[in-house]
C-alpha positions in Angstrom: -278.2 33.1 159.4 -279.9 30.8 157.0 -277.3 31.7 154.3 -274.5 30.7 156.7 -276.1 27.4 157.4 -276.6 26.7 153.7 -272.9 27.6 153.0 -271.8 25.4 155.9 -273.8 22.5 154.6 -272.2 22.9 151.1 -268.8 23.0 152.6 -269.4 19.8 154.6 -270.8 18.1 151.5 -267.8 19.2 149.4 -265.4 18.0 152.1 -267.1 14.7 152.3 -266.9 14.2 148.6 -263.2 15.0 148.6 -261.8 11.6 149.7 -258.2 12.9 149.7 -259.0 15.7 152.1 -260.9 13.2 154.4 -257.9 10.9 154.4 -255.4 13.7 155.1 -257.6 14.9 158.0 -258.3 11.6 159.7 -256.7 8.5 158.3 -253.2 9.8 157.7 -252.7 11.2 161.3 -254.0 8.0 162.8 -251.7 5.8 160.7 -248.7 8.1 161.5 -249.4 7.9 165.2 -249.5 4.1 165.0 -246.3 4.1 162.9 -244.4 6.4 165.3 -245.6 4.2 168.1 -243.6 1.4 166.6 -240.7 3.7 165.7 -240.3 4.7 169.4 -241.0 1.3 170.7 -244.3 2.2 172.5 -245.8 -1.3 171.7 -243.0 -3.1 173.4 -242.1 -3.4 177.1 -238.4 -2.5 176.6 -238.1 0.9 175.1 -235.0 2.5 173.8 -232.5 1.5 171.1 -231.4 -2.1 170.6 -229.1 -4.1 168.5 -226.4 -1.4 167.9 -223.4 -3.4 166.5 -220.2 -3.2 168.5 -217.1 -5.2 167.7 -215.1 -6.6 170.6 -211.5 -7.8 170.2 -210.3 -9.9 173.2 -206.5 -10.2 173.3 -206.4 -10.8 177.1 -206.0 -14.2 178.7 -207.7 -12.9 181.9 -211.0 -14.6 182.9 -212.6 -11.3 183.7 -212.2 -10.2 180.1 -214.6 -12.9 179.0 -217.0 -12.0 181.8 -217.0 -8.4 180.5 -217.8 -9.6 177.0 -220.7 -11.6 178.4 -222.0 -8.5 180.3 -221.9 -6.6 177.0 -223.9 -9.4 175.3 -226.5 -9.2 178.0 -227.1 -5.5 177.3 -230.0 -5.3 174.9 -228.6 -2.1 173.4 -225.6 -3.9 171.9 -225.2 -6.6 169.3 -221.7 -7.8 170.1 -219.5 -9.1 167.3 -216.5 -11.1 168.3 -215.7 -13.2 165.2 -214.9 -12.6 161.6 -216.9 -14.7 159.1 -214.7 -16.6 156.7 -217.5 -18.1 154.7 -218.9 -21.6 154.5 -219.6 -21.6 158.3 -216.0 -20.9 159.3 -215.0 -18.0 161.5 -212.1 -16.7 163.6 -211.7 -14.2 166.4 -211.6 -10.5 165.4 -208.3 -8.7 165.1 -207.7 -5.0 165.3 -207.1 -4.9 161.6 -210.5 -6.5 161.0 -212.1 -3.9 163.3 -210.5 -0.9 161.6 -211.6 -2.2 158.2 -215.2 -2.8 159.5 -215.3 0.7 160.9 -214.1 2.1 157.6 -216.7 0.1 155.7 -219.5 1.0 158.2 -220.2 -2.6 159.2 -220.3 -1.2 162.7 -219.4 2.2 164.3 -218.0 1.2 167.6 -215.3 -1.3 168.8 -213.8 -2.2 172.1 -210.3 -3.7 172.3 -209.3 -5.6 175.4 -205.5 -5.7 175.0 -203.1 -8.3 176.1 -202.1 -6.0 179.0 -205.7 -5.5 180.1 -204.2 -6.0 183.6 -200.7 -4.6 183.4 -197.8 -6.5 185.0 -196.1 -3.4 186.4 -199.0 -1.3 187.5 -202.4 -1.6 189.3 -205.4 -0.9 187.2 -207.3 -1.8 183.9 -206.4 -0.7 180.4 -208.8 -0.8 177.4 -209.2 0.9 174.0 -212.3 2.2 172.4 -212.5 2.9 168.6 -215.5 4.7 167.2 -216.9 6.3 164.1 -219.6 8.7 165.5 -221.8 9.5 162.5 -224.5 10.5 164.8 -223.7 12.5 167.9 -226.8 11.5 169.9 -226.2 7.8 169.3 -222.5 8.1 170.1 -223.2 9.7 173.5 -225.7 7.1 174.4 -223.4 4.2 173.3 -220.5 5.7 175.2 -222.6 6.1 178.4 -224.0 2.5 178.3 -220.6 1.1 177.5 -219.0 2.9 180.4 -221.8 1.7 182.7 -221.2 -1.9 181.7 -217.5 -1.7 182.0 -217.5 0.0 185.4 -220.0 -2.5 186.7 -217.3 -5.2 186.1 -214.4 -3.0 187.3 -214.3 -4.4 190.8 -213.6 -8.0 189.6 -211.0 -6.6 187.1 -209.3 -4.6 189.9 -209.4 -7.6 192.1 -207.6 -9.7 189.5 -205.1 -6.8 189.0 -204.4 -6.7 192.7 -203.9 -10.5 192.9 -201.6 -10.4 189.8 -199.4 -7.7 191.4 -199.4 -9.6 194.7 -198.2 -12.8 193.0 -195.4 -10.8 191.3 -194.4 -9.2 194.6 -194.7 -12.2 196.9 -193.8 -15.1 194.6 -195.9 -18.1 193.9 -195.3 -19.9 197.2 -195.9 -17.0 199.5 -198.8 -15.8 197.4 -200.5 -19.1 197.8 -199.8 -19.2 201.5 -201.2 -15.7 201.8 -204.5 -16.5 200.1 -204.8 -19.8 202.0 -204.4 -17.9 205.3 -207.1 -15.4 204.3 -209.4 -18.2 203.2 -208.9 -20.1 206.5 -209.4 -17.0 208.6 -212.6 -16.1 206.8 -213.9 -19.6 207.1 -213.1 -19.9 210.8 -214.7 -16.6 211.8 -217.6 -16.3 209.3 -218.1 -19.8 207.9 -218.1 -21.0 204.4 -216.2 -23.5 202.3 -212.5 -22.9 202.5 -211.8 -24.0 198.9 -214.5 -21.9 197.5 -213.3 -18.8 199.4 -209.7 -19.5 198.2 -210.8 -20.0 194.6 -212.7 -16.7 194.6 -209.8 -14.9 196.2 -207.4 -16.2 193.6 -209.9 -15.1 190.9 -209.9 -11.5 192.3 -213.5 -11.7 193.5 -213.5 -10.4 197.1 -217.3 -10.1 197.3 -217.5 -7.3 194.7 -219.5 -9.5 192.3 -222.5 -9.3 194.5 -222.1 -5.5 194.9 -222.1 -5.0 191.2 -225.3 -7.0 190.5 -228.1 -4.7 189.4 -230.9 -6.6 191.2 -231.2 -5.6 194.9 -231.4 -8.5 197.3 -233.4 -8.4 200.5 -231.4 -7.5 203.5 -230.7 -10.2 206.0 -230.6 -9.8 209.7 -227.1 -8.9 211.0 -225.9 -11.4 213.6 -225.5 -10.0 217.2 -222.1 -8.5 217.8 -221.5 -7.8 214.1 -222.2 -4.7 212.0 -222.6 -4.2 208.2 -219.7 -2.2 206.8 -221.8 -0.9 204.0 -224.3 0.6 206.5 -221.8 1.9 209.0 -220.8 4.8 206.8 -224.5 5.7 206.3 -225.2 5.6 210.0 -222.1 7.7 210.9 -223.1 10.2 208.2 -226.6 10.4 209.5 -225.2 11.0 213.0 -222.9 13.7 211.7 -225.8 15.5 210.1 -228.1 15.3 213.1 -227.4 18.1 215.7 -226.4 16.8 219.1 -228.2 18.5 222.0 -226.0 18.9 225.1 -227.3 19.1 228.7 -228.7 22.6 229.5 -226.5 24.9 231.5 -228.0 27.4 234.0 -229.4 30.3 232.0 -228.4 28.9 228.6 -229.4 26.3 226.1 -226.4 25.1 224.1 -226.7 23.0 221.0 -223.6 21.3 219.6 -222.8 22.3 216.1 -224.3 25.8 216.3 -222.5 26.7 213.1 -224.3 26.2 209.8 -224.3 22.6 208.5 -221.5 22.1 206.0 -219.5 25.0 207.3 -215.8 24.2 207.7 -212.5 26.0 208.2 -210.5 27.4 205.2 -207.9 24.7 205.6 -210.6 21.9 205.4 -212.1 23.6 202.4 -208.7 23.7 200.6 -208.1 20.0 201.5 -211.5 19.0 200.2 -211.0 20.9 196.9 -207.6 19.3 196.4 -209.0 15.8 196.9 -211.9 16.5 194.5 -209.4 17.6 191.9 -207.1 14.7 192.3 -209.7 11.8 192.6 -211.0 11.9 189.0 -207.4 11.9 187.7 -206.5 9.0 190.0 -209.5 7.0 188.9 -208.8 7.6 185.3 -205.3 6.3 185.8 -206.7 3.1 187.5 -209.3 2.5 184.8 -207.8 3.9 181.6 -209.9 3.8 178.4 -208.0 5.2 175.4 -210.6 6.5 172.8 -209.8 6.9 169.2 -212.1 8.5 166.5 -211.3 6.8 163.2 -213.3 9.0 160.9 -214.7 12.6 160.8 -212.0 14.1 163.0 -211.5 17.0 160.6 -215.1 18.0 160.4 -216.0 21.3 161.9 -219.7 20.4 162.6 -220.1 16.6 162.5 -223.9 16.6 163.0 -224.4 18.8 160.0 -223.5 16.0 157.5 -226.4 13.8 158.5 -228.8 16.7 159.3 -228.5 18.4 155.9 -228.5 15.1 154.0 -231.6 13.8 155.8 -233.7 16.9 155.3 -232.4 17.4 151.7 -233.8 14.0 150.7 -237.1 14.6 152.5 -237.8 18.0 150.8 -236.6 16.6 147.5 -239.3 13.9 147.7 -241.9 16.6 148.4 -240.7 18.8 145.5 -240.5 16.0 142.9 -243.8 14.4 144.0 -245.5 17.8 143.7 -244.0 18.3 140.3 -245.3 14.9 139.1 -248.8 15.6 140.2 -249.0 18.5 137.7 -249.6 15.9 135.1 -253.3 16.0 136.2 -253.4 19.7 135.7 -251.9 19.4 132.2 -254.5 16.8 131.3 -257.4 18.9 132.6 -256.2 22.0 130.7 -256.0 20.1 127.4 -252.2 20.2 127.1 -252.0 16.5 126.5 -254.5 16.6 123.7 -252.4 19.2 121.9 -249.2 17.4 122.5 -250.5 14.0 121.4 -251.9 15.5 118.2 -248.2 16.2 117.2 -245.6 13.5 116.7 -245.4 12.9 120.5 -246.2 9.7 122.2 -247.2 9.2 125.9 -243.8 7.6 126.6 -242.1 10.9 125.5 -244.2 12.9 128.0 -243.4 10.5 130.8 -239.7 10.3 130.3 -239.5 14.1 129.8 -241.3 14.5 133.2 -238.9 12.0 134.7 -235.8 13.9 133.5 -237.3 17.2 134.6 -237.7 15.7 138.1 -234.0 14.7 138.1 -232.9 18.2 137.1 -235.2 19.8 139.6 -233.8 17.5 142.3 -230.2 18.2 141.4 -230.8 22.0 141.6 -232.6 21.7 145.0 -229.9 19.4 146.5 -227.2 21.8 145.3 -229.0 24.8 146.9 -229.5 22.9 150.2 -225.9 21.7 150.4 -224.6 25.2 149.5 -226.7 26.5 152.4 -225.1 23.8 154.6 -221.7 25.0 153.4 -222.6 28.6 154.5 -224.3 27.8 157.8 -222.2 24.8 159.0 -219.0 24.8 157.0 -219.7 21.5 155.1 -216.8 20.5 152.8 -218.8 19.9 149.6 -216.1 20.9 147.2 -213.5 18.5 148.5 -215.9 15.6 147.8 -217.6 16.9 144.7 -217.4 13.7 142.6 -218.9 11.3 145.2 -221.5 13.9 146.3 -222.6 14.5 142.7 -223.0 10.7 142.1 -225.1 10.2 145.2 -227.2 13.3 144.5 -227.9 12.2 140.9 -228.9 8.7 142.0 -231.1 10.0 144.8 -232.7 12.6 142.5 -233.5 9.8 140.0 -235.0 7.6 142.7 -237.1 10.5 144.0 -238.3 11.4 140.5 -239.3 7.8 139.8 -241.2 7.8 143.1 -243.1 10.9 142.1 -244.0 9.3 138.8 -245.3 6.2 140.6 -247.5 8.4 142.8 -249.0 10.1 139.7 -249.5 6.7 138.0 -251.5 5.1 140.8 -253.5 8.2 142.0 -256.9 8.9 140.4 -256.6 12.7 140.7 -254.3 15.5 141.8 -255.8 15.7 145.3 -255.4 12.0 145.9 -251.8 12.2 144.6 -251.0 15.0 147.0 -252.4 13.0 150.0 -250.6 9.8 149.1 -247.3 11.7 148.6 -247.6 13.4 152.0 -248.3 10.2 153.8 -245.6 8.2 152.1 -242.9 10.9 152.3 -243.4 11.5 156.0 -243.4 7.8 156.7 -240.4 7.0 154.6 -238.5 10.0 156.1 -239.2 8.8 159.7 -238.4 5.2 159.1 -235.5 5.8 156.8 -233.4 7.9 159.3 -233.9 11.4 157.9 -235.1 12.7 161.3 -233.2 10.5 163.9 -230.9 7.5 163.9 -232.3 4.3 162.7 -230.6 2.5 165.6 -233.1 4.1 168.0 -235.9 2.1 166.4 -237.0 -1.5 167.1 -235.3 -4.3 165.1 -238.2 -4.9 162.7 -238.4 -1.1 161.9 -234.6 -1.1 161.2 -235.1 -3.9 158.7 -238.0 -2.1 157.0 -235.9 1.1 156.8 -233.4 -0.6 154.4 -236.2 -0.9 151.9 -236.6 2.9 151.6 -234.7 5.2 149.3 -234.4 7.6 152.2 -232.1 5.2 154.1 -229.7 4.7 151.2 -229.6 8.4 150.3 -228.9 9.4 153.9 -226.2 6.7 154.2 -224.7 7.8 150.9 -224.5 11.5 151.9 -223.0 10.4 155.2 -220.3 8.3 153.5 -219.3 11.3 151.4 -219.6 14.2 153.8 -218.7 12.4 157.1 -216.4 9.5 156.2 -214.8 11.2 153.2 -215.4 8.2 150.9 -214.2 8.4 147.3 -216.4 8.0 144.3 -215.4 4.4 143.9 -216.2 3.6 147.6 -219.8 5.0 147.4 -220.6 3.2 144.1 -222.4 0.3 145.9 -224.9 2.8 147.5 -225.2 4.7 144.2 -226.0 1.4 142.5 -228.7 0.6 145.0 -230.3 4.0 144.5 -230.1 3.6 140.7 -231.7 0.1 141.0 -234.5 1.6 143.1 -235.0 4.3 140.4 -235.1 1.8 137.6 -237.5 -0.6 139.3 -239.9 2.1 140.5 -239.9 3.8 137.1 -240.7 0.5 135.3 -243.7 0.0 137.6 -244.8 3.6 137.0 -244.7 3.2 133.2 -246.6 0.0 133.5 -249.3 1.7 135.6 -249.5 4.6 133.2 -250.0 2.3 130.2 -252.9 0.6 132.1 -254.4 3.9 133.3 -256.5 6.6 131.7 -254.3 9.6 132.1 -253.7 10.0 128.4 -257.2 9.1 127.2 
């Protein structure tokens, strides 16, 4: 037993002296928990994504169109863009051509077009168009749901305006005004209220639906004697229909009305109900018609695979290249550096050789991972070989420079491994390798653009998702190359001031 205690004590002392192990065990998990708390918005009252850019083109003269745009601006999930910046403080309203160019250049991934015939002259209903570039399926589904919720909350006013527009066309201006004046006078005489205000609201298509579509519930007011609330009448009648009605007892028998199972009905009634259920969605889609158009990635067999493979490829590339760079400490301890430096080799040669080896290792690993994506998910890597090679080369150079910097600032191999694990996981989470950047708070989204993971993932998505050419992905390739050059210069400066080659 004493030998076990002695060995346990030695293990504890060894663990305590190993600062890298202590940091990996305690400090790194605590920092990551704090970081992910910010990523998922746990430190803010409003959780969920925010600031997703969506372009809105308003070609309709209807007042309800502007109200719909204001409702979209009030939704924290969206950052609504309605103007095109001309420079020097000048701007103009967006056009459909501007929107398509912005979707192609990934300025935004979603656009809503309110056409001139938002409320058609020859039909009852609402017409809209939705253009999207769904690089991430999860984000696209969420945006689509929130957009439909905002639109449908404003549909009553839009339908009211459509009804009034068709009534004016059918009745003529004079009879149309007389009709609305009669309604306003009747409502004011029987229920009170300002006649002009009621008339103005009727003309605008607001028949009281505005209050119904408000998200905040208002306290119920007492119903005047002799009147009943129409919105509660249906609920009461439904409750009465579900409650079995007890009839007076007959001699020798107790009869209860509705002895059949609740919900049972005749075959004819079932057929009628099914027919109505089948027709109603189609009828509603004809009244509120939103034409959707996907402007990129339509030919992809598995759209999610483009971002998934690219994100995890860059994360594991960082791990591999960082691990390779930390072998510099093993070479120093084994005396390899002394033998090399005794020959016509300078420390700069060793550093640049290690940097080039990291690039080659990264290219081989990226090639293997994308070939696996080709086999598993059907990624079209051969159709975009030039752009994919350029992004892969720049990403591998940036990752290799990152590994060299870790080796330059770490005092030993264990510390380098701990620093690399912490930074790679943090950069992968913030940079969008695991989930869309748009799910994070605004300040995390700004930080993500400082990471090489973000630009690598976007570069891979440009090539594999949007099918960009080599010329079109050159800006992101240039950013990655700039990151590689800047980080490598800092690493060389740290190596020259360090003691690795002493």
